[in-house]
C-alpha positions as CSV (number, residue, x, y, z in Angstrom):
1,M,-20.8,11.5,-37.9
2,E,-19.5,8.9,-35.7
3,T,-16.1,9.2,-37.1
4,S,-16.0,12.9,-36.4
5,I,-17.0,12.3,-32.9
6,H,-14.4,9.8,-32.3
7,T,-11.8,11.8,-33.9
8,I,-12.6,14.8,-31.7
9,A,-12.5,12.5,-28.5
10,C,-9.2,11.0,-29.8
11,N,-7.6,14.7,-30.3
12,N,-9.0,15.8,-27.1
13,L,-7.3,12.7,-25.2
14,L,-4.0,13.6,-27.2
15,I,-4.3,17.2,-25.9
16,L,-4.9,15.9,-22.5
17,F,-1.8,13.8,-22.3
18,A,0.4,16.7,-23.9
19,I,-1.0,19.0,-20.9
20,V,-0.2,16.2,-18.3
21,A,3.1,15.5,-19.8
22,L,4.2,19.1,-20.0
23,T,3.1,20.4,-16.8
24,G,4.6,17.4,-15.2
25,I,8.0,17.9,-16.7
26,V,7.9,21.8,-15.5
27,C,6.9,20.9,-12.1
28,S,9.8,18.1,-11.9
29,I,12.4,20.9,-12.7
30,I,10.7,23.3,-10.3
31,S,10.8,20.8,-7.5
32,E,14.5,20.0,-8.0
33,K,15.1,23.7,-7.6
34,I,12.9,24.5,-4.6
35,K,13.9,20.9,-3.0
36,I,10.3,19.4,-2.4
37,P,9.0,16.2,-3.8
38,D,7.7,16.7,-7.2
39,V,4.4,14.9,-6.4
40,V,3.2,17.5,-4.4
41,L,3.5,20.0,-7.4
42,F,1.9,17.5,-9.4
43,L,-1.0,17.5,-7.1
44,L,-1.4,21.3,-6.8
45,V,-1.0,21.6,-10.5
46,G,-3.7,19.1,-10.9
47,I,-6.1,21.2,-8.9
48,I,-5.4,24.2,-10.8
49,L,-5.7,22.4,-14.2
50,G,-9.1,20.8,-13.1
51,P,-12.7,21.7,-12.9
52,S,-12.1,23.7,-9.7
53,F,-10.1,26.4,-11.7
54,L,-9.1,26.4,-15.3
55,S,-10.9,23.2,-16.3
56,F,-8.2,22.3,-18.7
57,V,-8.5,18.9,-17.4
58,D,-11.8,17.1,-16.8
59,I,-11.1,13.4,-16.5
60,S,-14.6,12.5,-15.9
61,Q,-15.2,12.4,-19.6
62,Y,-12.7,9.8,-19.8
63,Q,-13.5,7.2,-17.4
64,V,-12.1,4.2,-19.1
65,E,-8.7,6.0,-19.6
66,N,-8.8,7.2,-16.2
67,Q,-9.1,3.8,-15.0
68,L,-6.2,2.4,-17.4
69,I,-4.0,5.1,-16.1
70,L,-4.7,4.3,-12.4
71,T,-4.6,0.6,-12.7
72,F,-1.7,0.0,-14.9
73,G,0.2,3.0,-13.4
74,S,0.0,1.6,-9.8
75,A,0.9,-1.8,-11.0
76,F,4.0,-0.6,-12.9
77,I,4.9,1.5,-9.9
78,L,4.7,-1.5,-7.6
79,Y,6.9,-3.5,-10.1
80,L,9.5,-0.7,-9.7
81,G,9.1,-0.8,-6.1
82,G,10.0,-4.6,-6.1
83,K,13.0,-3.9,-8.1
84,E,14.6,-1.6,-5.5
85,I,14.6,-4.4,-2.8
86,S,17.9,-6.1,-2.2
87,L,17.1,-9.8,-1.2
88,K,20.9,-9.9,0.2
89,V,20.6,-6.8,2.4
90,L,17.0,-7.6,3.5
91,K,18.1,-10.9,4.9
92,N,19.2,-9.4,8.1
93,V,16.0,-7.4,8.6
94,K,13.6,-9.7,7.1
95,L,11.4,-10.1,10.2
96,S,11.1,-6.4,10.8
97,V,10.1,-5.8,7.1
98,L,7.7,-8.8,7.2
99,L,6.1,-7.6,10.4
100,L,5.9,-3.8,9.2
101,S,4.6,-4.7,5.7
102,S,1.9,-7.2,7.1
103,I,0.8,-6.8,10.7
104,G,1.9,-3.2,10.6
105,V,-0.5,-2.4,7.7
106,L,-3.3,-3.9,9.6
107,I,-2.6,-2.2,12.9
108,S,-2.5,1.1,11.0
109,A,-5.6,0.5,9.3
110,F,-7.8,-0.3,12.4
111,V,-6.1,2.4,14.7
112,M,-7.0,5.0,11.7
113,Q,-10.6,3.4,11.7
114,Q,-11.0,4.6,15.2
115,I,-9.4,8.1,14.6
116,I,-11.3,8.8,11.5
117,G,-14.5,7.4,12.8
118,F,-14.3,9.6,15.7
119,T,-13.4,12.7,13.7
120,F,-15.7,12.2,11.1
121,K,-18.6,10.4,12.6
122,T,-18.7,8.1,9.5
123,S,-19.5,4.5,9.2
124,A,-17.1,1.7,10.6
125,M,-16.4,0.3,7.1
126,T,-15.9,3.8,5.3
127,A,-13.3,4.4,8.1
128,L,-11.7,1.3,7.7
129,L,-11.5,1.7,3.9
130,I,-9.7,5.0,4.4
131,G,-7.3,3.5,7.0
132,A,-6.6,0.7,4.7
133,I,-5.7,3.1,1.7
134,I,-3.3,5.4,3.7
135,A,-1.8,2.5,5.7
136,S,0.9,2.0,2.8
137,T,4.0,4.2,2.3
138,D,5.5,5.4,-1.0
139,P,8.6,3.7,-2.4
140,A,8.3,6.1,-5.6
141,T,8.9,8.9,-3.0
142,L,11.3,7.3,-0.7
143,V,13.7,5.9,-3.0
144,P,14.7,9.4,-4.6
145,I,15.1,10.8,-1.2
146,F,17.3,8.1,0.0
147,N,19.3,8.2,-3.2
148,S,20.2,11.8,-2.4
149,I,21.2,11.4,1.0
150,K,23.9,9.0,2.5
151,I,22.0,7.0,5.4
152,N,22.6,4.0,7.5
153,N,22.2,1.2,5.0
154,K,20.2,-1.1,7.5
155,V,17.7,1.6,8.0
156,K,17.5,2.7,4.3
157,Q,16.7,-0.8,3.1
158,T,14.3,-1.6,5.9
159,V,12.4,1.5,5.1
160,I,12.2,0.9,1.2
161,S,11.7,-2.6,1.6
162,E,8.8,-1.9,3.9
163,S,7.5,0.8,1.4
164,A,7.4,-1.6,-1.5
165,F,5.9,-4.8,0.5
166,N,3.3,-2.7,2.3
167,D,2.1,-0.8,-0.9
168,A,1.2,-4.3,-2.0
169,T,-0.6,-5.4,1.2
170,G,-2.3,-2.0,1.4
171,A,-3.8,-2.5,-2.1
172,I,-4.9,-6.0,-1.1
173,L,-6.5,-4.8,1.9
174,T,-8.2,-2.0,0.2
175,S,-9.7,-4.4,-2.4
176,A,-10.9,-6.5,0.2
177,V,-12.7,-4.0,2.3
178,L,-14.0,-2.6,-0.8
179,A,-15.6,-5.8,-1.9
180,I,-17.3,-6.1,1.6
181,I,-18.8,-2.5,1.3
182,L,-20.0,-3.1,-2.4
183,S,-21.5,-6.7,-1.4
184,G,-22.8,-5.8,2.0
185,K,-21.9,-9.0,3.3
186,F,-19.0,-9.6,5.9
187,S,-17.9,-13.2,7.0
188,L,-14.7,-13.0,9.0
189,Q,-13.7,-16.7,7.7
190,D,-14.6,-16.1,4.0
191,N,-13.0,-12.6,4.0
192,L,-9.6,-14.3,5.6
193,Y,-9.9,-17.0,3.1
194,Q,-10.1,-14.7,0.2
195,L,-7.5,-12.6,1.5
196,L,-5.1,-15.7,1.8
197,V,-6.2,-16.8,-1.8
198,M,-5.2,-13.3,-3.2
199,I,-1.9,-13.1,-1.7
200,L,-0.9,-16.8,-2.4
201,V,-2.2,-16.8,-6.0
202,G,-0.5,-13.6,-6.5
203,V,2.9,-14.6,-5.2
204,L,2.9,-17.7,-7.5
205,V,1.6,-16.0,-10.6
206,G,4.3,-13.2,-10.0
207,V,7.0,-15.9,-9.4
208,A,6.0,-17.9,-12.4
209,T,5.7,-14.7,-14.8
210,G,8.9,-13.3,-13.5
211,L,10.8,-16.4,-14.0
212,V,9.5,-17.2,-17.4
213,L,9.8,-13.8,-18.8
214,L,13.2,-13.2,-17.5
215,A,14.4,-16.3,-18.9
216,L,13.2,-15.3,-22.5
217,V,15.3,-12.1,-22.3
218,N,18.5,-13.7,-20.5
219,D,21.7,-13.7,-22.1
220,K,21.8,-17.1,-23.2
221,P,20.7,-19.2,-26.5
222,Y,17.2,-19.6,-25.2
223,G,16.8,-16.0,-24.5
224,I,15.0,-15.4,-27.7
225,F,13.3,-12.0,-26.6
226,K,16.5,-10.6,-25.4
227,S,16.6,-7.7,-28.1
228,Y,13.2,-6.8,-26.7
229,T,13.8,-6.7,-22.9
230,P,12.1,-3.2,-22.2
231,I,8.9,-4.4,-24.0
232,V,9.0,-7.8,-21.9
233,S,9.4,-5.8,-18.8
234,I,6.1,-3.8,-19.7
235,L,4.5,-7.0,-20.8
236,S,5.2,-9.0,-17.7
237,V,3.4,-6.2,-15.5
238,V,0.5,-6.4,-17.8
239,I,0.4,-10.4,-17.9
240,A,1.2,-10.7,-14.1
241,Y,-1.8,-8.3,-13.3
242,E,-4.3,-9.8,-15.7
243,L,-3.5,-13.5,-15.1
244,S,-3.5,-13.2,-11.3
245,T,-6.6,-11.2,-11.3
246,K,-8.3,-13.8,-13.6
247,L,-7.2,-16.5,-11.3
248,G,-8.5,-14.6,-8.2
249,G,-5.3,-13.4,-6.9
250,S,-4.1,-10.0,-6.3
251,G,-2.6,-8.4,-9.5
252,Y,-0.7,-5.9,-7.4
253,M,1.2,-8.4,-5.5
254,S,2.0,-10.5,-8.6
255,C,3.5,-7.3,-10.2
256,F,5.4,-6.5,-7.1
257,I,6.7,-10.0,-7.0
258,V,7.7,-9.9,-10.7
259,G,9.8,-6.6,-9.7
260,I,11.6,-8.6,-6.8
261,I,12.6,-11.2,-9.3
262,T,13.8,-8.8,-12.0
263,G,15.8,-6.8,-9.5
264,N,17.4,-10.0,-7.9
265,K,17.9,-11.9,-11.3
266,Q,21.5,-12.8,-10.4
267,N,20.1,-14.7,-7.2
268,F,18.1,-17.1,-9.9
269,K,21.3,-17.4,-12.1
270,L,19.9,-15.3,-14.9
271,W,21.5,-12.4,-16.6
272,L,20.9,-9.7,-19.0
273,S,23.4,-8.1,-21.5
274,Q,24.9,-4.7,-20.4
275,S,23.1,-3.1,-23.5
276,C,19.6,-4.8,-22.8
277,Y,20.1,-4.0,-19.0
278,D,20.7,-0.3,-19.8
279,A,17.7,0.2,-22.3
280,D,15.3,-1.6,-19.8
281,C,16.4,0.8,-17.1
282,H,16.1,3.8,-19.0
283,V,12.4,2.6,-20.4
284,A,11.3,1.6,-17.0
285,E,12.5,4.9,-15.5
286,T,10.9,6.9,-18.1
287,L,7.5,4.9,-18.0
288,G,7.5,5.3,-14.1
289,T,7.9,9.0,-14.3
290,I,4.9,9.3,-16.7
291,C,2.9,7.1,-14.4
292,R,3.6,9.0,-11.3
293,M,2.9,12.3,-13.1
294,S,-0.5,11.0,-14.6
295,I,-1.5,9.7,-11.2
296,F,-0.9,12.6,-9.0
297,I,-1.9,15.5,-11.6
298,I,-5.3,13.4,-12.5
299,L,-5.8,12.9,-8.4
300,G,-5.3,16.6,-8.2
301,T,-8.0,17.3,-11.0
302,Q,-10.6,15.5,-8.9
303,V,-10.1,17.3,-5.8
304,D,-13.2,19.3,-5.1
305,L,-12.2,22.4,-3.0
306,A,-15.6,23.1,-1.6
307,I,-15.6,19.6,-0.3
308,L,-11.9,19.6,0.8
309,S,-12.7,23.0,2.9
310,K,-15.6,21.3,4.3
311,Y,-13.7,18.5,5.6
312,L,-10.4,20.3,6.2
313,L,-10.1,20.2,9.8
314,P,-11.1,16.8,10.6
315,S,-8.8,15.6,7.7
316,I,-6.0,17.3,9.2
317,I,-6.7,15.9,12.6
318,S,-6.7,12.3,11.0
319,V,-3.3,12.8,9.4
320,L,-1.8,14.1,12.8
321,G,-3.2,10.9,14.1
322,L,-1.8,8.7,11.4
323,V,1.9,10.6,12.0
324,F,2.0,10.8,15.8
325,I,-0.2,7.8,17.1
326,A,-0.5,5.1,14.2
327,R,2.8,5.3,13.0
328,P,4.8,4.9,16.1
329,I,2.4,2.3,17.6
330,V,3.3,0.3,14.3
331,V,7.1,0.6,14.2
332,L,7.2,0.0,18.0
333,I,5.3,-3.2,17.8
334,C,6.9,-4.4,14.9
335,T,10.7,-3.9,15.7
336,I,10.5,-4.9,19.3
337,F,10.4,-8.6,18.4
338,D,13.4,-8.5,16.0
339,R,16.3,-9.2,18.2
340,K,18.5,-10.1,15.4
341,A,18.2,-6.6,13.6
342,K,19.5,-5.1,16.8
343,W,17.5,-1.7,16.5
344,N,18.6,1.1,18.5
345,K,16.5,4.1,19.8
346,N,17.5,6.6,17.2
347,E,16.8,4.1,14.4
348,I,13.3,3.2,15.6
349,L,12.6,7.0,16.0
350,F,13.6,7.7,12.4
351,M,11.5,5.0,11.1
352,M,8.4,6.3,13.1
353,W,8.9,9.6,11.4
354,V,9.6,8.5,7.8
355,R,6.3,7.3,6.2
356,E,5.4,9.5,3.1
357,T,2.1,8.7,1.6
358,G,2.1,8.6,-2.2
359,V,1.3,6.8,-5.5
360,I,-0.5,3.7,-4.5
361,P,-2.9,5.5,-2.0
362,A,-3.5,8.0,-4.9
363,A,-4.2,5.7,-7.4
364,L,-6.6,3.4,-5.2
365,C,-8.2,6.8,-4.1
366,G,-8.7,7.8,-7.9
367,I,-10.3,4.5,-8.7
368,I,-12.7,4.7,-5.7
369,T,-13.7,8.2,-6.5
370,A,-14.5,7.2,-10.0
371,M,-16.7,4.3,-8.7
372,K,-18.5,6.9,-6.4
373,V,-18.2,4.7,-3.3
374,P,-20.2,5.5,-0.6
375,G,-18.3,8.2,1.4
376,Y,-15.9,8.9,-1.4
377,E,-15.8,12.6,-0.7
378,I,-14.5,12.2,3.0
379,I,-12.0,9.4,1.5
380,S,-10.6,11.8,-1.3
381,S,-10.2,14.5,1.3
382,V,-8.4,12.5,3.8
383,V,-6.2,10.8,1.2
384,F,-5.4,14.2,-0.5
385,M,-4.4,15.7,2.9
386,T,-2.3,12.7,4.1
387,I,-0.3,12.9,0.6
388,L,0.1,16.5,0.8
389,I,1.1,16.9,4.5
390,T,3.4,13.9,4.7
391,L,5.3,14.8,1.6
392,I,5.7,18.3,2.3
393,V,6.5,18.0,6.0
394,Q,8.1,14.4,6.3
395,G,9.7,14.1,2.9
396,S,11.5,17.5,3.1
397,S,12.7,16.9,6.7
398,T,14.0,13.3,6.1
399,K,17.8,14.4,5.8
400,F,17.3,16.8,8.9
401,V,15.9,14.1,11.0
402,A,18.5,11.6,10.0
403,K,21.3,14.1,10.9
404,K,20.0,15.1,14.3
405,L,19.7,11.3,15.0
406,G,23.1,10.4,13.9
407,L,22.1,8.1,11.2
408,L,24.0,9.9,8.1
409,E,27.0,7.8,7.1
410,V,29.3,11.1,6.9
411,E,28.7,11.7,10.5
412,E,29.6,8.1,11.5
413,K,32.7,8.5,9.5
414,Q,33.6,11.8,11.3
415,I,32.9,10.2,14.7
416,D,35.3,7.4,13.7
């Protein structure tokens, strides 16, 4: 009897994966045709497949699998975000990126705490938790958008680098606020200390893991695992996350640092053979796509339309506050002190507009929803609307805004 029950559960899980994968592929094809970010369609299809409509996918029956997908998926996407960062280009705008991805996340979270607290009349800690979740931007969405348009390289690298760094910062801040809510204790000194330990341990574990495993796939005699480079890349994410978590650090930060090291291996005098590099890129890209599909479709299935409609208006007001109040304040404060970057008005305006919310907030929201944290209904409503509005409105208008502000490289060449 037990065997048959387990077999049925296994078959249902395989069917679930097939449904998610097939619908994800169809959505990706459609998104290319209609020119909107694929994650928007993932979310909408998730709602249709979930309990609200067809009930094809009910992730509540698979809590362990849900946590696995969300945890590993977000960690792996942070790893991919780290790989997109060029340390060479980053050098000239490092102060802006540092401020945007650290102080900027904190400012955004606390400004949104005030806005959400006012619109929802909810507790300060719940409002702060929501602010922390939606404070980060999305490299998984921004990278494809910027790859499709020729835009000022300084702005491009700054926005992508910020999104990769602030994903890690947002995940850490969310974890810290969640720990306070669950424990019911707040001590500024203790929590700041814990946050610093999480960051420091996360960075050290990420550096150590990245360098050791990269050396083992290096194109040298001591690169004994070089024939298994793609597998080692996946293992590096798992090892970095678990080791950092065990030592009290941030697993998300570790995975992000591993990604930076992997993406800038030439800076560490480590090289891969062309065949190993190509194989690694193909596997990482495929797995990253699967993670994105799974995270957003699963998030969509967890959306309760009755609750969403109940909180629709205050959720929209909160998103507008994020786009037109919190983000401009963050960009203005974090760029004004960077004299070396020589930001002009149009570049600052563009960075104020481009701040799509995506994978990491979706994954964090999914984890919190599964845990039934107090206020999770409001949290899921605000996060869902933030992702939907920023991706549809800001994601689809990036090229138009860049053109109007004169930041497209084609325009610069025509002017010359």
